[in-house]
C-alpha positions in Angstrom: 21.4 -6.2 26.6 18.6 -4.8 24.4 16.9 -7.3 22.1 17.5 -7.1 18.4 14.6 -7.5 16.0 14.7 -10.4 13.6 13.2 -9.5 10.2 11.1 -12.6 9.7 10.0 -11.5 6.2 13.7 -11.2 5.2 14.4 -14.6 6.6 11.7 -16.3 4.6 12.6 -14.3 1.5 16.3 -15.2 1.6 15.4 -18.8 2.4 13.2 -19.0 -0.7 16.1 -17.5 -2.8 18.5 -20.1 -1.5 16.2 -23.0 -2.0 15.6 -21.9 -5.6 19.3 -22.1 -6.3 20.5 -25.6 -7.0 23.6 -26.6 -5.1 24.4 -30.3 -4.9 27.9 -30.9 -3.4 30.4 -30.3 -6.2 28.1 -27.9 -8.1 27.9 -25.0 -5.7 29.4 -22.0 -7.6 26.0 -20.4 -8.2 24.9 -20.6 -4.6 28.2 -19.1 -3.6 27.5 -16.1 -5.9 23.9 -15.9 -4.4 25.2 -15.6 -0.8 28.1 -13.3 -1.9 25.6 -10.9 -3.4 23.6 -10.9 -0.2 26.7 -10.2 1.9 27.5 -7.3 -0.4 23.9 -5.9 0.1 24.5 -6.2 3.9 27.8 -4.5 3.6 29.7 -7.3 5.2 33.2 -8.0 3.7 34.1 -11.5 2.8 36.6 -13.7 1.0 36.4 -17.0 -0.9 38.6 -20.0 -0.7 39.8 -21.6 -3.9 36.8 -23.9 -4.2 34.3 -21.3 -2.9 33.8 -21.6 0.8 32.9 -18.1 2.1 34.5 -16.4 5.1 32.7 -13.1 5.9 33.9 -10.9 8.8 31.8 -8.7 11.1 34.6 -6.6 12.6 34.5 -6.5 16.4 35.7 -3.9 18.9 38.8 -6.1 19.2 40.2 -8.6 16.8 40.7 -11.7 19.0 39.7 -14.2 20.3 37.8 -14.7 17.0 34.5 -16.5 16.9 32.7 -18.1 14.0 29.2 -19.1 13.0 29.0 -21.7 10.2 26.3 -23.3 8.0 26.7 -25.2 4.7 25.5 -24.3 1.3 25.7 -27.7 -0.4 22.9 -30.1 -0.5 22.2 -33.7 -1.4 22.0 -34.6 -5.1 23.0 -37.2 -7.7 25.4 -37.8 -10.6 25.1 -39.7 -13.9 26.6 -43.2 -13.4 25.8 -44.6 -16.8 24.0 -43.9 -20.1 21.5 -46.8 -20.4 20.6 -48.6 -23.6 16.9 -47.7 -23.0 17.6 -44.0 -23.2 17.5 -43.4 -19.5 20.2 -42.6 -16.9 21.6 -44.7 -14.1 22.6 -42.5 -11.2 24.5 -42.5 -7.9 23.8 -40.3 -4.9 25.7 -37.2 -3.7 25.7 -37.4 0.0 24.0 -39.9 2.2 20.3 -40.4 1.4 18.0 -43.2 0.4 16.7 -43.8 -3.1 13.3 -44.2 -1.4 13.2 -40.4 -1.0 14.3 -39.9 -4.6 11.6 -41.8 -6.4 9.2 -39.3 -8.1 11.6 -36.3 -7.7 11.7 -33.8 -10.5 15.3 -33.0 -11.3 17.6 -30.8 -13.4 20.5 -32.4 -15.2 23.5 -30.1 -15.8 25.7 -31.0 -18.8 28.7 -29.0 -20.1 26.5 -27.5 -22.8 23.0 -27.1 -21.2 20.3 -28.2 -18.8 17.6 -30.8 -19.1 14.6 -31.6 -17.0 13.5 -35.1 -15.9 12.2 -37.4 -13.2 13.7 -40.1 -11.0 11.6 -43.2 -11.3 11.9 -46.8 -10.1 12.8 -49.3 -12.8 9.2 -50.6 -12.6 7.2 -47.5 -12.5 3.8 -48.4 -14.0 1.2 -50.2 -12.0 -0.8 -50.9 -15.2 2.2 -52.8 -16.6 3.9 -54.4 -13.6 1.0 -54.8 -11.1 2.2 -55.9 -7.6 5.8 -56.0 -8.8 6.1 -52.3 -8.2 5.7 -52.9 -4.5 8.3 -55.7 -4.3 11.3 -54.2 -6.2 14.2 -53.4 -3.9 14.9 -49.9 -2.6 18.4 -49.0 -3.9 20.0 -46.6 -6.2 20.5 -49.5 -8.7 16.7 -49.7 -8.9 16.0 -46.1 -10.0 16.7 -44.2 -13.2 16.2 -40.7 -14.7 13.7 -40.2 -17.4 14.5 -37.1 -19.3 11.8 -34.9 -20.9 13.5 -34.8 -24.3 12.8 -36.3 -27.7 14.7 -37.2 -30.9 13.8 -36.9 -34.5 13.3 -40.2 -36.4 14.4 -38.5 -39.6 10.9 -37.7 -40.7 8.3 -35.3 -39.4 7.9 -37.3 -36.2 9.8 -37.2 -33.0 10.2 -40.1 -30.5 11.3 -40.4 -26.8 14.9 -41.0 -26.1 15.4 -44.8 -26.5 19.2 -45.5 -26.8 22.4 -44.4 -25.2 23.3 -42.8 -28.5 20.3 -40.5 -28.2 21.7 -39.4 -24.8 25.2 -38.8 -26.3 23.7 -36.6 -29.0 22.3 -34.3 -26.2 25.9 -34.0 -24.8 25.2 -36.0 -21.7 28.2 -37.6 -20.0 29.0 -39.8 -17.1 29.6 -37.6 -14.0 27.1 -34.9 -15.0 25.4 -33.3 -11.9 21.8 -33.7 -11.0 20.0 -31.3 -8.8 16.8 -32.3 -6.9 13.9 -29.9 -7.0 13.1 -28.5 -3.6 9.3 -28.4 -4.1 9.1 -25.6 -1.4 5.8 -24.8 0.3 5.5 -22.2 3.0 2.2 -22.4 4.8 0.3 -19.5 6.5 0.7 -21.2 9.8 4.5 -21.1 9.8 5.2 -24.6 8.6 7.9 -24.9 5.8 8.0 -28.0 3.7 10.9 -28.4 1.3 13.9 -30.5 0.3 17.3 -29.0 1.2 16.2 -27.1 4.4 19.4 -28.9 5.5 21.1 -26.6 5.5 19.7 -23.6 3.6 17.5 -22.8 6.5 20.6 -22.6 8.7 22.2 -20.2 6.2 19.1 -18.0 6.2 19.2 -17.8 10.1 22.8 -16.6 9.9 22.0 -13.9 7.3 18.9 -12.8 9.3 21.0 -12.5 12.5 23.7 -10.5 10.6 21.1 -8.2 9.1 19.7 -7.5 12.6 23.2 -6.5 13.8 23.7 -4.3 10.7 20.3 -2.6 10.9 21.0 -1.8 14.6 24.5 -0.4 13.8 26.1 -2.7 16.3 29.6 -4.2 16.3 30.3 -7.5 18.1 32.8 -7.4 21.0 35.3 -9.5 19.0 35.6 -10.3 15.3 32.8 -12.7 14.2 33.3 -14.7 11.1 30.3 -16.0 9.1 31.4 -19.2 7.4 29.5 -20.9 4.6 31.0 -24.2 3.6 30.4 -26.2 0.4 31.1 -29.8 1.1 29.5 -30.7 4.4 27.2 -33.4 2.9 30.3 -35.4 1.9 32.1 -34.9 5.2 34.8 -32.3 4.7 32.7 -29.2 5.6 34.6 -26.6 7.7 38.0 -28.3 7.5 39.6 -25.6 5.3 37.9 -22.2 5.9 39.0 -21.5 9.5 42.7 -20.6 9.0 43.6 -21.4 12.6 42.6 -18.1 14.1 39.1 -19.0 15.4 38.7 -19.8 19.1 35.0 -20.8 19.2 32.6 -21.9 16.5 28.9 -22.5 16.5 27.5 -24.7 13.8 23.8 -24.3 12.6 22.3 -27.4 11.1 19.2 -29.6 11.3 18.0 -31.6 14.3 15.9 -34.7 13.9 12.5 -35.1 15.7 12.0 -38.8 16.1 11.4 -41.4 18.8 14.1 -41.2 21.5 15.1 -37.8 20.2 14.4 -34.5 22.0 14.6 -32.3 18.9 11.6 -30.2 18.0 10.4 -28.2 15.0 9.8 -25.3 17.5 12.4 -23.4 19.4 16.2 -24.1 19.5 17.6 -27.5 19.9 21.1 -27.5 21.4 23.2 -30.5 20.7 25.2 -31.9 23.6 27.0 -34.4 21.4 26.9 -36.0 17.9 28.6 -39.1 16.4 32.0 -37.3 16.7 31.6 -36.9 20.4 30.6 -34.2 23.0 30.7 -30.6 22.1 32.6 -28.0 24.2 31.3 -28.0 27.7 31.7 -24.3 28.3 30.5 -23.0 24.9 27.4 -25.2 25.0 26.5 -24.0 28.5 27.0 -20.4 27.3 24.4 -21.0 24.6 22.0 -22.6 27.1 22.5 -19.6 29.5 21.7 -17.1 26.6 18.5 -19.0 25.8 17.5 -19.0 29.5 18.4 -15.3 30.1 16.5 -14.2 26.9 13.5 -16.5 27.2 14.3 -18.4 24.0 12.6 -21.8 24.1 15.1 -24.6 23.7 15.7 -28.3 24.3 18.8 -30.4 24.4 19.5 -33.5 22.3 22.2 -35.9 21.2 22.6 -37.2 17.7 24.2 -40.6 17.4 24.0 -41.0 13.6 24.9 -37.5 12.6 27.9 -35.2 12.3 28.3 -31.6 11.3 30.8 -28.9 10.2 32.1 -28.8 13.8 33.4 -32.4 13.5 35.3 -31.7 10.3 36.8 -28.5 11.8 38.2 -30.4 14.8 39.3 -33.4 12.7 41.3 -31.0 10.5 43.4 -30.1 13.5 41.8 -26.9 14.7 42.0 -26.3 18.4 38.6 -24.6 18.9 35.6 -24.8 21.1 32.7 -26.1 19.1 28.9 -26.2 19.5 25.9 -27.2 17.4 22.5 -25.6 17.4 19.7 -27.0 15.3 16.3 -26.3 13.9 14.0 -29.3 14.0 13.6 -31.0 10.6 11.1 -33.8 10.3 12.0 -36.4 7.6 15.6 -35.2 7.3 17.3 -36.0 4.0 13.9 -36.6 2.6 11.0 -34.2 2.0 11.8 -32.0 5.0 9.6 -29.9 7.3 10.4 -27.3 9.9 8.6 -24.3 11.4 9.4 -20.6 11.0 9.3 -20.1 14.8 12.3 -22.4 15.1 14.3 -20.4 12.5 13.4 -17.1 14.2 14.5 -18.5 17.6 17.8 -19.5 16.2 18.4 -16.2 14.4 17.6 -14.4 17.7 20.0 -16.6 19.6 22.7 -16.0 17.0 22.3 -12.2 17.2 22.6 -12.4 21.0 25.6 -14.6 20.8 27.3 -12.2 18.3 26.9 -9.5 20.9 28.1 -11.6 23.9 31.6 -11.6 25.4 33.9 -14.5 24.4 33.4 -17.6 26.5 37.0 -17.1 27.7 39.3 -14.1 26.9 42.3 -16.4 27.5 41.4 -18.1 24.3 43.0 -15.3 22.4 46.3 -17.2 22.9 46.8 -20.6 21.4 48.9 -21.6 24.5 48.6 -20.5 28.1 49.2 -21.4 31.7 47.1 -23.6 34.0 46.4 -20.6 36.3 43.7 -19.2 34.1 42.5 -22.4 32.5 38.7 -22.9 33.2 37.3 -25.6 35.5 34.2 -27.7 35.1 32.1 -28.2 38.2 34.6 -29.3 40.9 33.3 -32.1 43.2 34.2 -30.2 46.3 32.2 -27.2 45.1 29.0 -29.1 44.3 26.3 -30.9 46.2 27.6 -34.2 44.9 29.7 -36.2 47.4 31.4 -39.6 47.3 30.2 -42.1 49.9 33.0 -42.7 52.4 33.4 -46.4 51.5 33.9 -45.4 47.8 36.3 -42.6 48.8 38.3 -45.0 50.9 38.6 -47.5 48.1 39.7 -44.7 45.7 42.4 -43.6 48.2 43.7 -47.2 48.4 
């Protein structure tokens, strides 16, 4: 199989475009249009679910067994919990992240009539006023607030900062308004990428880069390959509604977490063996490992105990599919994140190779089959592993 060239400049360009488009869970329409426009440019047909999850199809030489590659468009964010009497906003998080990482963030507040800029600050934000108290206040969402960069007229020629809940009401701000966190993206000349929301917009970029490589080469996959972009992974539902029951194997792309006792890296591909929802499919995972080995793609294995992905939501929704998870290493996940371009290029390369590979099992075209063609994991009698005679005797008894 000849190698496909990944357009690294395209990957970084589309990643910047995705990061510049706010998309906290529940406020994802614009990012859906952004990706839809890109799919149109690539000439890849697609459909949208009622809420906006995208199902694109790269038509294969045969229709089934279908495969899918999935990443999520939604990110962490916040919502207005209360209009405070001091003219600031109490907020609650969208998704699971600590207010520790929110302090100091620049944000955009979306109301039903317009947008406003502001900053998330701790309740005690001035060292000149509170002294050491700024270091002892608790870390929680109840201890931060949004300061908006707006003013009100005092009826004369002067304006004053917002100071009451009525000032906020005059701006059309309501409980439940969405708040997007600025990505603050920086792409260094040495390949490091620092930004919020690399989870999972970097994953989306790798899928589009792999698809572009296939399109540029004029290649069709052996079977239909669906590119899925979900809109609610950060709150748990993810790929539960976009599969429609016809997909036999699905590879999720998301972030891995370099940390003590984790094998993930910001370089190469990290292949997950399991996450908090349990092990991934034995055969699909080992197919991805084999593709990395055969094509000299650097990789490592890892297990994520406090993490779940689109694969989990797909299986929990009742889909009988083989699932796997490949990740790009993200330091400080759900905070100010960092990865390396080489990891994204490696994943895009693996995805392009996977798109061109045969299905793990052709039998998976049928939802039900016989035992005669059902696969086997490594049988004991065919391996170098043997049971000591005393243990074998006890098992027979």
